[in-house]
N, CA and C atoms as an extended XYZ file, in Angstrom:
150
Properties=species:S:1:pos:R:3:atomname:S:1:resname:S:1:resid:I:1 pbc="F F F"
N       -15.740       -5.919       82.525 N   UNK     1
C       -15.161       -5.394       83.756 CA  UNK     1
C       -15.196       -6.481       84.828 C   UNK     1
N       -14.081       -6.703       85.461 N   UNK     2
C       -13.978       -7.710       86.507 CA  UNK     2
C       -14.514       -7.148       87.830 C   UNK     2
N       -15.218       -7.993       88.547 N   UNK     3
C       -15.755       -7.582       89.844 CA  UNK     3
C       -14.611       -7.316       90.817 C   UNK     3
N       -14.679       -6.201       91.508 N   UNK     4
C       -13.653       -5.859       92.494 CA  UNK     4
C       -13.971       -6.467       93.848 C   UNK     4
N       -15.244       -6.628       94.144 N   UNK     5
C       -15.654       -7.258       95.401 CA  UNK     5
C       -16.044       -8.688       95.054 C   UNK     5
N       -15.355       -9.635       95.684 N   UNK     6
C       -15.546      -11.037       95.304 CA  UNK     6
C       -16.129      -11.908       96.404 C   UNK     6
N       -16.395      -11.339       97.561 N   UNK     7
C       -16.945      -12.147       98.660 CA  UNK     7
C       -17.758      -11.260       99.594 C   UNK     7
N       -18.528      -11.904      100.437 N   UNK     8
C       -19.311      -11.176      101.436 CA  UNK     8
C       -18.390      -10.398      102.373 C   UNK     8
N       -17.266      -11.007      102.738 N   UNK     9
C       -16.320      -10.333      103.634 CA  UNK     9
C       -15.746       -9.079      102.973 C   UNK     9
N       -15.420       -9.156      101.692 N   UNK    10
C       -14.915       -7.977      100.978 CA  UNK    10
C       -15.995       -6.910      100.868 C   UNK    10
N       -17.229       -7.339      100.664 N   UNK    11
C       -18.352       -6.406      100.608 CA  UNK    11
C       -18.490       -5.650      101.935 C   UNK    11
N       -18.443       -6.381      103.031 N   UNK    12
C       -18.565       -5.757      104.346 CA  UNK    12
C       -17.391       -4.822      104.632 C   UNK    12
N       -16.197       -5.216      104.225 N   UNK    13
C       -15.029       -4.349      104.394 CA  UNK    13
C       -15.174       -3.089      103.553 C   UNK    13
N       -15.738       -3.225      102.369 N   UNK    14
C       -15.955       -2.060      101.505 CA  UNK    14
C       -16.949       -1.094      102.136 C   UNK    14
N       -17.973       -1.627      102.778 N   UNK    15
C       -18.945       -0.766      103.460 CA  UNK    15
C       -18.273        0.018      104.587 C   UNK    15
N       -17.436       -0.663      105.362 N   UNK    16
C       -16.725        0.007      106.456 CA  UNK    16
C       -15.797        1.088      105.919 C   UNK    16
N       -15.063        0.757      104.857 N   UNK    17
C       -14.127        1.732      104.277 CA  UNK    17
C       -14.886        2.919      103.692 C   UNK    17
N       -16.056        2.669      103.125 N   UNK    18
C       -16.884        3.752      102.590 CA  UNK    18
C       -17.244        4.729      103.699 C   UNK    18
N       -17.616        4.194      104.847 N   UNK    19
C       -17.948        5.048      105.987 CA  UNK    19
C       -16.744        5.887      106.414 C   UNK    19
N       -15.560        5.266      106.420 N   UNK    20
C       -14.337        5.973      106.816 CA  UNK    20
C       -14.006        7.111      105.851 C   UNK    20
N       -14.279        6.898      104.577 N   UNK    21
C       -13.907        7.884      103.559 CA  UNK    21
C       -14.983        8.944      103.314 C   UNK    21
N       -16.174        8.718      103.852 N   UNK    22
C       -17.251        9.682      103.641 CA  UNK    22
C       -16.820       11.060      104.135 C   UNK    22
N       -17.013       12.048      103.283 N   UNK    23
C       -16.618       13.415      103.615 CA  UNK    23
C       -15.211       13.757      103.159 C   UNK    23
N       -14.598       12.864      102.388 N   UNK    24
C       -13.242       13.136      101.886 CA  UNK    24
C       -13.252       14.415      101.056 C   UNK    24
N       -12.191       15.213      101.165 N   UNK    25
C       -12.124       16.454      100.377 CA  UNK    25
C       -12.153       16.159       98.880 C   UNK    25
N       -12.722       17.100       98.135 N   UNK    26
C       -12.805       16.959       96.681 CA  UNK    26
C       -11.425       16.886       96.050 C   UNK    26
N       -11.374       16.155       94.939 N   UNK    27
C       -10.161       16.047       94.127 CA  UNK    27
C        -8.967       15.489       94.892 C   UNK    27
N        -9.231       14.511       95.749 N   UNK    28
C        -8.152       13.854       96.489 CA  UNK    28
C        -8.189       12.360       96.169 C   UNK    28
N        -7.094       11.679       96.421 N   UNK    29
C        -7.113       10.218       96.223 CA  UNK    29
C        -8.188        9.540       97.072 C   UNK    29
N        -8.444       10.085       98.237 N   UNK    30
C        -9.462        9.511       99.115 CA  UNK    30
C       -10.850        9.635       98.491 C   UNK    30
N       -11.121       10.780       97.879 N   UNK    31
C       -12.421       10.948       97.233 CA  UNK    31
C       -12.554        9.987       96.057 C   UNK    31
N       -11.505        9.836       95.282 N   UNK    32
C       -11.551        8.897       94.155 CA  UNK    32
C       -11.755        7.466       94.649 C   UNK    32
N       -11.109        7.103       95.746 N   UNK    33
C       -11.293        5.770       96.324 CA  UNK    33
C       -12.738        5.588       96.796 C   UNK    33
N       -13.296        6.621       97.398 N   UNK    34
C       -14.681        6.573       97.862 CA  UNK    34
C       -15.635        6.348       96.687 C   UNK    34
N       -15.449        7.084       95.626 N   UNK    35
C       -16.308        6.938       94.450 CA  UNK    35
C       -16.218        5.519       93.903 C   UNK    35
N       -15.012        4.981       93.804 N   UNK    36
C       -14.842        3.625       93.294 CA  UNK    36
C       -15.504        2.610       94.221 C   UNK    36
N       -15.345        2.790       95.510 N   UNK    37
C       -15.976        1.873       96.464 CA  UNK    37
C       -17.495        1.897       96.346 C   UNK    37
N       -18.058        3.073       96.217 N   UNK    38
C       -19.514        3.186       96.085 CA  UNK    38
C       -19.976        2.440       94.831 C   UNK    38
N       -19.250        2.611       93.750 N   UNK    39
C       -19.604        1.892       92.520 CA  UNK    39
C       -19.491        0.385       92.715 C   UNK    39
N       -18.413       -0.053       93.338 N   UNK    40
C       -18.202       -1.484       93.575 CA  UNK    40
C       -19.303       -2.069       94.455 C   UNK    40
N       -19.680       -1.338       95.497 N   UNK    41
C       -20.744       -1.793       96.393 CA  UNK    41
C       -22.064       -1.902       95.631 C   UNK    41
N       -22.360       -0.932       94.790 N   UNK    42
C       -23.607       -0.970       94.021 CA  UNK    42
C       -23.623       -2.138       93.045 C   UNK    42
N       -22.487       -2.433       92.433 N   UNK    43
C       -22.397       -3.590       91.537 CA  UNK    43
C       -22.659       -4.866       92.318 C   UNK    43
N       -22.031       -4.992       93.490 N   UNK    44
C       -22.237       -6.176       94.332 CA  UNK    44
C       -23.714       -6.322       94.702 C   UNK    44
N       -24.321       -5.214       95.112 N   UNK    45
C       -25.731       -5.254       95.531 CA  UNK    45
C       -26.631       -5.659       94.370 C   UNK    45
N       -26.337       -5.148       93.192 N   UNK    46
C       -27.144       -5.486       92.020 CA  UNK    46
C       -27.006       -6.970       91.683 C   UNK    46
N       -25.791       -7.467       91.702 N   UNK    47
C       -25.561       -8.878       91.380 CA  UNK    47
C       -26.193       -9.808       92.404 C   UNK    47
N       -26.250       -9.370       93.641 N   UNK    48
C       -26.769      -10.220       94.711 CA  UNK    48
C       -28.147       -9.817       95.173 C   UNK    48
N       -28.765       -8.917       94.416 N   UNK    49
C       -30.124       -8.468       94.659 CA  UNK    49
C       -30.372       -8.010       96.084 C   UNK    49
N       -29.480       -7.178       96.585 N   UNK    50
C       -29.624       -6.649       97.954 CA  UNK    50
C       -30.341       -5.316       97.923 C   UNK    50
């Protein structure tokens, strides 16, 4: 699986977008985007030991 977040700037943008999407209604594209962002952020944190 290729990393979706490739830089610190993308990581920070993902955090901001996660905040914007928090509380998205279930079964919507926004909720799916939120779930993917959370996974991407966790992968970044694991790789960079944050």
